SENU-630406 format. One line per field, with one value per residue (C-alpha): residue in three letters; x, y, z. Coordinates in steps of 0.2 Angstrom, whole numbers, plus 5000, padded with zeros to 4 digits. Example, Ala and Ser with C-alpha at 12.3 -4.5 7.8 and 13.67 -1.06 7.14 Angstrom:
BEGIN
res = c(ALA, SER)
X = c(5062, 5068)
Y = c(4978, 4995)
Z = c(5039, 5036)
REM end
This chain:
BEGIN
res = c(UNK, UNK, UNK, UNK, UNK, UNK, UNK, UNK, UNK, UNK, UNK, UNK, UNK, UNK, UNK, UNK, UNK, UNK, UNK, UNK, UNK, UNK, UNK, UNK, UNK, UNK, UNK, UNK, UNK, UNK, UNK, UNK, UNK, UNK, UNK, UNK, UNK, UNK, UNK, UNK, UNK, UNK, UNK, UNK, UNK, UNK, UNK, UNK, UNK, UNK, UNK, UNK, UNK, UNK, UNK, UNK, UNK, UNK, UNK, UNK, UNK, UNK, UNK, UNK, UNK, UNK, UNK, UNK, UNK, UNK, UNK, UNK, UNK, UNK, UNK, UNK, UNK, UNK, UNK, UNK, UNK, UNK, UNK, UNK, UNK, UNK, UNK, UNK, UNK, UNK, UNK, UNK, UNK, UNK, UNK, UNK, UNK, UNK, UNK, UNK, UNK, UNK, UNK, UNK, UNK, UNK, UNK, UNK, UNK, UNK, UNK, UNK, UNK, UNK, UNK, UNK, UNK, UNK, UNK, UNK, UNK, UNK, UNK, UNK, UNK, UNK, UNK, UNK, UNK, UNK, UNK, UNK, UNK, UNK, UNK, UNK, UNK, UNK, UNK, UNK, UNK, UNK, UNK, UNK, UNK, UNK, UNK, UNK, UNK, UNK, UNK, UNK, UNK, UNK, UNK, UNK, UNK, UNK, UNK, UNK, UNK, UNK, UNK, UNK, UNK, UNK, UNK, UNK, UNK, UNK, UNK, UNK, UNK, UNK, UNK, UNK, UNK, UNK, UNK, UNK, UNK, UNK, UNK, UNK, UNK, UNK, UNK, UNK, UNK, UNK, UNK, UNK, UNK, UNK, UNK, UNK, UNK, UNK, UNK, UNK, UNK, UNK, UNK, UNK, UNK, UNK, UNK, UNK, UNK, UNK, UNK, UNK, UNK, UNK, UNK, UNK, UNK, UNK, UNK, UNK, UNK, UNK, UNK, UNK, UNK, UNK, UNK, UNK, UNK, UNK, UNK, UNK, UNK, UNK, UNK, UNK, UNK, UNK, UNK, UNK, UNK, UNK, UNK, UNK, UNK, UNK, UNK, UNK, UNK, UNK, UNK, UNK, UNK, UNK, UNK, UNK, UNK, UNK, UNK, UNK, UNK, UNK, UNK, UNK, UNK, UNK, UNK, UNK, UNK, UNK, UNK, UNK, UNK, UNK, UNK, UNK, UNK, UNK, UNK, UNK, UNK, UNK, UNK, UNK, UNK, UNK, UNK, UNK, UNK, UNK, UNK, UNK, UNK, UNK, UNK, UNK, UNK, UNK, UNK, UNK, UNK, UNK, UNK, UNK, UNK, UNK, UNK, UNK, UNK, UNK, UNK, UNK, UNK, UNK, UNK, UNK, UNK, UNK, UNK, UNK, UNK, UNK, UNK, UNK, UNK, UNK, UNK, UNK, UNK, UNK, UNK, UNK, UNK, UNK, UNK, UNK, UNK, UNK, UNK, UNK, UNK, UNK, UNK, UNK, UNK, UNK, UNK, UNK, UNK, UNK, UNK, UNK, UNK, UNK, UNK, UNK, UNK, UNK, UNK, UNK, UNK, UNK, UNK, UNK, UNK, UNK, UNK, UNK, UNK, UNK, UNK, UNK, UNK, UNK, UNK, UNK, UNK, UNK, UNK, UNK, UNK, UNK, UNK, UNK, UNK, UNK, UNK, UNK, UNK, UNK, UNK, UNK, UNK, UNK, UNK, UNK, UNK, UNK, UNK, UNK, UNK, UNK, UNK, UNK, UNK, UNK, UNK, UNK, UNK, UNK, UNK, UNK, UNK, UNK, UNK, UNK, UNK, UNK, UNK, UNK, UNK, UNK, UNK, UNK, UNK, UNK, UNK, UNK, UNK, UNK, UNK, UNK, UNK, UNK, UNK, UNK, UNK, UNK, UNK, UNK, UNK, UNK, UNK, UNK, UNK, UNK, UNK, UNK, UNK, UNK, UNK, UNK, UNK, UNK, UNK, UNK, UNK, UNK, UNK, UNK, UNK, UNK, UNK, UNK, UNK, UNK, UNK, UNK, UNK, UNK, UNK, UNK, UNK, UNK, UNK, UNK, UNK, UNK, UNK, UNK, UNK, UNK, UNK, UNK, UNK, UNK, UNK, UNK, UNK, UNK, UNK, UNK, UNK, UNK, UNK, UNK)
X = c(5172, 5155, 5154, 5153, 5134, 5131, 5139, 5129, 5114, 5118, 5123, 5107, 5095, 5103, 5106, 5093, 5077, 5082, 5082, 5089, 5106, 5096, 5084, 5095, 5104, 5088, 5083, 5098, 5105, 5121, 5127, 5126, 5146, 5147, 5133, 5142, 5158, 5152, 5143, 5160, 5169, 5162, 5172, 5179, 5196, 5210, 5219, 5234, 5238, 5254, 5266, 5265, 5280, 5288, 5298, 5300, 5309, 5321, 5328, 5326, 5330, 5348, 5349, 5338, 5353, 5367, 5359, 5355, 5374, 5380, 5370, 5372, 5386, 5376, 5359, 5354, 5338, 5330, 5337, 5332, 5329, 5311, 5300, 5297, 5317, 5320, 5308, 5313, 5332, 5326, 5315, 5330, 5340, 5328, 5319, 5302, 5295, 5279, 5282, 5271, 5282, 5297, 5288, 5284, 5301, 5309, 5297, 5300, 5320, 5318, 5304, 5318, 5332, 5322, 5328, 5318, 5316, 5320, 5309, 5321, 5318, 5325, 5327, 5327, 5342, 5352, 5349, 5343, 5343, 5350, 5345, 5343, 5328, 5324, 5311, 5304, 5300, 5294, 5308, 5304, 5292, 5302, 5300, 5315, 5322, 5331, 5337, 5330, 5339, 5329, 5337, 5324, 5326, 5320, 5314, 5302, 5299, 5304, 5310, 5322, 5322, 5332, 5332, 5348, 5353, 5365, 5366, 5387, 5397, 5394, 5374, 5377, 5388, 5378, 5362, 5372, 5374, 5357, 5349, 5359, 5354, 5337, 5335, 5347, 5357, 5367, 5361, 5373, 5372, 5369, 5364, 5368, 5370, 5384, 5384, 5401, 5399, 5404, 5413, 5429, 5431, 5423, 5431, 5416, 5397, 5401, 5418, 5422, 5420, 5434, 5428, 5431, 5441, 5428, 5417, 5428, 5432, 5412, 5411, 5427, 5419, 5403, 5408, 5394, 5396, 5393, 5384, 5381, 5368, 5373, 5377, 5360, 5350, 5339, 5328, 5341, 5337, 5318, 5312, 5320, 5316, 5298, 5297, 5304, 5293, 5279, 5285, 5286, 5267, 5260, 5270, 5276, 5259, 5255, 5273, 5278, 5282, 5294, 5307, 5321, 5326, 5328, 5310, 5303, 5312, 5305, 5288, 5288, 5297, 5282, 5269, 5279, 5280, 5261, 5256, 5270, 5260, 5243, 5245, 5246, 5255, 5250, 5255, 5244, 5258, 5263, 5279, 5282, 5281, 5292, 5305, 5305, 5315, 5325, 5332, 5337, 5346, 5356, 5374, 5376, 5380, 5397, 5398, 5404, 5396, 5407, 5411, 5409, 5417, 5429, 5444, 5453, 5467, 5464, 5473, 5463, 5464, 5470, 5450, 5449, 5440, 5441, 5431, 5425, 5416, 5412, 5405, 5414, 5414, 5422, 5432, 5438, 5450, 5464, 5465, 5470, 5484, 5484, 5482, 5469, 5459, 5442, 5430, 5417, 5398, 5383, 5375, 5390, 5409, 5420, 5436, 5451, 5466, 5480, 5470, 5453, 5438, 5422, 5406, 5399, 5381, 5387, 5383, 5376, 5388, 5391, 5383, 5389, 5391, 5400, 5397, 5403, 5405, 5423, 5428, 5424, 5442, 5443, 5425, 5430, 5443, 5434, 5419, 5417, 5415, 5403, 5391, 5392, 5387, 5377, 5361, 5369, 5380, 5366, 5355, 5368, 5371, 5351, 5345, 5348, 5360, 5347, 5340, 5354, 5358, 5341, 5344, 5360, 5355, 5339, 5349, 5367, 5364, 5373, 5389, 5393, 5382, 5394, 5408, 5400, 5393, 5412, 5418, 5406, 5413, 5430, 5429, 5416, 5414, 5434, 5437, 5422, 5416, 5400, 5388, 5393, 5391, 5375, 5367, 5375, 5365, 5349, 5350, 5352, 5337, 5325, 5330, 5325, 5343, 5346, 5366, 5368, 5386, 5391, 5388, 5405, 5397, 5386, 5403, 5414, 5429, 5441, 5443, 5438, 5449, 5441, 5446, 5452, 5465, 5474, 5486, 5477, 5491, 5490, 5471, 5471, 5485, 5481, 5492, 5490, 5490, 5507, 5505, 5518, 5521, 5528, 5544, 5543, 5548, 5560, 5570, 5570, 5580, 5566, 5578, 5590)
Y = c(5600, 5603, 5598, 5614, 5609, 5611, 5627, 5633, 5629, 5639, 5652, 5653, 5651, 5666, 5678, 5674, 5669, 5678, 5665, 5669, 5659, 5651, 5645, 5638, 5628, 5621, 5616, 5608, 5601, 5611, 5620, 5638, 5641, 5632, 5643, 5657, 5652, 5646, 5664, 5671, 5663, 5656, 5640, 5629, 5633, 5616, 5624, 5614, 5608, 5611, 5596, 5584, 5582, 5565, 5561, 5542, 5547, 5558, 5544, 5530, 5542, 5542, 5525, 5521, 5533, 5523, 5508, 5513, 5519, 5503, 5491, 5506, 5492, 5478, 5480, 5482, 5488, 5471, 5468, 5485, 5490, 5489, 5496, 5478, 5474, 5490, 5489, 5470, 5476, 5489, 5479, 5468, 5482, 5485, 5499, 5502, 5508, 5504, 5498, 5512, 5526, 5517, 5518, 5536, 5539, 5529, 5538, 5555, 5552, 5546, 5561, 5574, 5564, 5562, 5572, 5587, 5588, 5604, 5610, 5611, 5621, 5612, 5626, 5622, 5611, 5611, 5593, 5577, 5561, 5544, 5526, 5506, 5498, 5477, 5473, 5459, 5458, 5445, 5445, 5431, 5423, 5420, 5430, 5434, 5449, 5463, 5481, 5498, 5514, 5529, 5547, 5559, 5579, 5584, 5603, 5597, 5578, 5571, 5552, 5542, 5523, 5510, 5491, 5481, 5464, 5466, 5481, 5484, 5498, 5496, 5497, 5512, 5524, 5517, 5524, 5541, 5541, 5535, 5548, 5561, 5559, 5557, 5574, 5582, 5590, 5588, 5593, 5604, 5591, 5572, 5566, 5547, 5536, 5529, 5515, 5505, 5508, 5527, 5528, 5519, 5526, 5537, 5543, 5550, 5557, 5573, 5571, 5572, 5553, 5546, 5541, 5525, 5529, 5525, 5535, 5549, 5548, 5550, 5565, 5573, 5570, 5577, 5589, 5588, 5589, 5571, 5573, 5558, 5555, 5553, 5534, 5525, 5540, 5537, 5549, 5561, 5559, 5554, 5560, 5547, 5534, 5535, 5541, 5522, 5514, 5523, 5519, 5500, 5501, 5513, 5508, 5489, 5483, 5470, 5464, 5470, 5461, 5461, 5452, 5458, 5469, 5486, 5484, 5482, 5498, 5509, 5502, 5508, 5524, 5527, 5524, 5536, 5548, 5548, 5551, 5565, 5575, 5575, 5574, 5591, 5594, 5603, 5620, 5616, 5613, 5597, 5590, 5593, 5612, 5612, 5601, 5615, 5627, 5612, 5612, 5627, 5628, 5612, 5610, 5605, 5588, 5584, 5582, 5562, 5552, 5545, 5527, 5516, 5501, 5491, 5487, 5470, 5459, 5443, 5426, 5415, 5398, 5384, 5379, 5397, 5402, 5415, 5416, 5433, 5437, 5420, 5417, 5408, 5417, 5408, 5418, 5416, 5400, 5411, 5419, 5403, 5405, 5424, 5438, 5451, 5465, 5463, 5481, 5477, 5484, 5483, 5471, 5466, 5463, 5469, 5460, 5466, 5455, 5460, 5474, 5464, 5466, 5456, 5459, 5446, 5448, 5449, 5432, 5432, 5421, 5403, 5407, 5400, 5412, 5400, 5400, 5387, 5397, 5402, 5384, 5381, 5375, 5364, 5358, 5353, 5340, 5333, 5323, 5319, 5334, 5340, 5326, 5331, 5348, 5349, 5354, 5370, 5374, 5371, 5382, 5395, 5394, 5395, 5389, 5379, 5371, 5365, 5357, 5350, 5341, 5334, 5327, 5320, 5312, 5304, 5298, 5292, 5293, 5303, 5297, 5298, 5314, 5322, 5317, 5324, 5341, 5342, 5341, 5355, 5364, 5362, 5360, 5374, 5386, 5388, 5390, 5400, 5409, 5405, 5417, 5410, 5392, 5396, 5403, 5387, 5376, 5386, 5386, 5367, 5363, 5374, 5363, 5348, 5340, 5325, 5326, 5342, 5336, 5341, 5359, 5363, 5368, 5380, 5386, 5401, 5392, 5402, 5400, 5415, 5418, 5424, 5442, 5436, 5426, 5442, 5451, 5468, 5477, 5469, 5468, 5484, 5480, 5474, 5464, 5461, 5444, 5441, 5438, 5425, 5438, 5449, 5434, 5434, 5452, 5451, 5435, 5446, 5459, 5470, 5476, 5486)
Z = c(5678, 5669, 5650, 5638, 5636, 5653, 5655, 5639, 5648, 5665, 5655, 5644, 5658, 5669, 5653, 5641, 5652, 5668, 5680, 5697, 5701, 5716, 5703, 5690, 5705, 5711, 5692, 5687, 5704, 5704, 5718, 5718, 5719, 5703, 5694, 5697, 5693, 5676, 5673, 5676, 5663, 5646, 5645, 5659, 5664, 5671, 5685, 5688, 5705, 5713, 5709, 5725, 5734, 5731, 5747, 5741, 5723, 5733, 5740, 5728, 5709, 5716, 5715, 5699, 5691, 5698, 5692, 5674, 5673, 5679, 5667, 5652, 5645, 5648, 5638, 5620, 5611, 5613, 5631, 5639, 5657, 5661, 5676, 5683, 5683, 5690, 5703, 5707, 5708, 5721, 5731, 5732, 5739, 5753, 5745, 5749, 5732, 5721, 5703, 5697, 5705, 5697, 5679, 5682, 5686, 5671, 5658, 5664, 5661, 5644, 5640, 5646, 5636, 5620, 5604, 5598, 5581, 5571, 5556, 5541, 5526, 5510, 5496, 5476, 5471, 5487, 5494, 5489, 5500, 5495, 5502, 5499, 5502, 5501, 5489, 5482, 5462, 5451, 5438, 5422, 5432, 5448, 5463, 5471, 5482, 5476, 5478, 5475, 5477, 5480, 5476, 5482, 5480, 5495, 5488, 5476, 5481, 5465, 5467, 5454, 5459, 5450, 5455, 5457, 5459, 5473, 5488, 5483, 5479, 5458, 5460, 5472, 5460, 5446, 5454, 5456, 5438, 5433, 5446, 5438, 5420, 5424, 5434, 5420, 5434, 5451, 5468, 5478, 5493, 5494, 5510, 5515, 5531, 5535, 5523, 5520, 5500, 5504, 5521, 5524, 5541, 5554, 5571, 5580, 5579, 5572, 5563, 5545, 5536, 5528, 5510, 5500, 5486, 5473, 5480, 5482, 5464, 5462, 5473, 5463, 5446, 5449, 5463, 5474, 5494, 5502, 5521, 5531, 5544, 5563, 5565, 5571, 5567, 5552, 5554, 5552, 5532, 5536, 5519, 5509, 5524, 5525, 5504, 5503, 5512, 5504, 5485, 5492, 5496, 5484, 5468, 5471, 5477, 5470, 5466, 5451, 5435, 5422, 5410, 5419, 5434, 5421, 5414, 5432, 5437, 5421, 5426, 5445, 5437, 5425, 5440, 5451, 5438, 5434, 5452, 5454, 5440, 5446, 5465, 5473, 5489, 5503, 5498, 5482, 5469, 5459, 5462, 5443, 5447, 5460, 5449, 5438, 5451, 5457, 5439, 5438, 5454, 5453, 5444, 5426, 5421, 5413, 5396, 5398, 5412, 5425, 5421, 5436, 5430, 5442, 5434, 5441, 5433, 5429, 5423, 5411, 5415, 5403, 5400, 5394, 5410, 5423, 5440, 5447, 5462, 5463, 5445, 5431, 5415, 5398, 5386, 5369, 5368, 5359, 5377, 5385, 5398, 5396, 5407, 5405, 5413, 5418, 5418, 5430, 5429, 5437, 5422, 5413, 5413, 5398, 5396, 5387, 5380, 5369, 5361, 5358, 5371, 5374, 5384, 5397, 5404, 5424, 5435, 5453, 5464, 5460, 5443, 5426, 5410, 5397, 5378, 5368, 5354, 5360, 5360, 5341, 5336, 5350, 5348, 5328, 5334, 5352, 5344, 5362, 5371, 5356, 5360, 5380, 5374, 5361, 5366, 5374, 5358, 5346, 5356, 5357, 5339, 5334, 5320, 5309, 5319, 5330, 5315, 5309, 5326, 5327, 5309, 5314, 5330, 5320, 5305, 5314, 5332, 5346, 5344, 5325, 5324, 5336, 5323, 5309, 5319, 5325, 5308, 5302, 5314, 5309, 5291, 5287, 5301, 5305, 5288, 5281, 5297, 5305, 5294, 5279, 5284, 5294, 5276, 5268, 5278, 5279, 5260, 5260, 5272, 5261, 5246, 5256, 5254, 5266, 5263, 5273, 5276, 5258, 5259, 5250, 5234, 5243, 5252, 5244, 5233, 5244, 5261, 5272, 5287, 5301, 5307, 5325, 5317, 5308, 5320, 5324, 5315, 5299, 5298, 5285, 5275, 5257, 5248, 5228, 5222, 5211, 5192, 5183, 5167, 5180, 5181, 5164, 5161, 5176, 5168, 5151, 5159, 5168, 5180, 5167)
REM end
């Protein structure tokens, strides 16, 4: 087949220069039949030959199919059947066939069995795709692995991401609540793969999934339709798959930094929004313009966001601690040996016991969240314990307690200083409250006094009872003090 440039020269010589076919053939060294052919057609046409008969494959092909069927349960994606391995098996069985022939047969089988992708239409507010992606971030100066949850509106291409410590069900549910609030609406359908946070059980490729209880409650609250990709077919939600990788390369390279995962998420989201506002799509519209149509078609939000916290009954030990998902938490000493309820959230845990509640930051597995402020009464009568935890305790209490402990160590030594500090904790903080004692210590230090232990003149004359010591039913009851003259009145016949 001649090149297009040569065909052009042939046609130009004959049509414009008026040369004969014989002269063109002689000048260009091309057969006259070829010259006539390209004078008759303006472009070279490829004529496909008739397919050659495959006599060898007529006998070998069925045997290859039998071997593939026999080995089906004994292969994996990494240990798959290759043409050299199949060729070696056929030769061992006595077939006279070349490896190239076997390779062509296997390639044709794969082509015929390959999936055909259907071009989809994404209507405003109709569908969103969801997935987790592993990422690396630098949190408070330390590089670590984290998980990015991505929710992508398929019509507009608007993205929402949030970065979590864990790839668990709480993070999965919390991501939905945050995404719906960010979009200010709820898509009609949410598309997932078959992750365990959402699916409890499935019976087949196209059958209905049995949702987990927690995810089913979320779906019922927001009233969207949960749809799932076929098992092992991630391209069924290829929009979020490819976008997740794109965000990692475009908006998280170099590795993003921040004091915590929340600030890192905000930084990445700001960069995503900046690009979405200026980068046009193929149709010339920006993501922001298409997002307007998405918002109009999405379902409205309920008045109150869904509470994703997971309740759990716990027992509090004699050391006033409890363990949740491998992490140790301290609780107020007055809760020792009681039962309580822990409402586990993504970033913190709310503990409730006998009408009281406190909040603790959630720790990683094998982590500790121990606040020695919880043990103030016990520490006041255990100087050795005070000495052992003094650095952590004064760091938690802040100034001026750090300054006080440094002075006590320098003046009396650690052993006697711990006794004195225990007395301050028990005799002052327990009776008057932490805020009052803190103010008194600050005043004493400001006056340059060295006898910091004698802070009684700076404290209220009447002891202040901390609110937590008063039963919750009596906290709003006010009792007036008695007067001696009232009793004199009674003695003189006041009852008559």
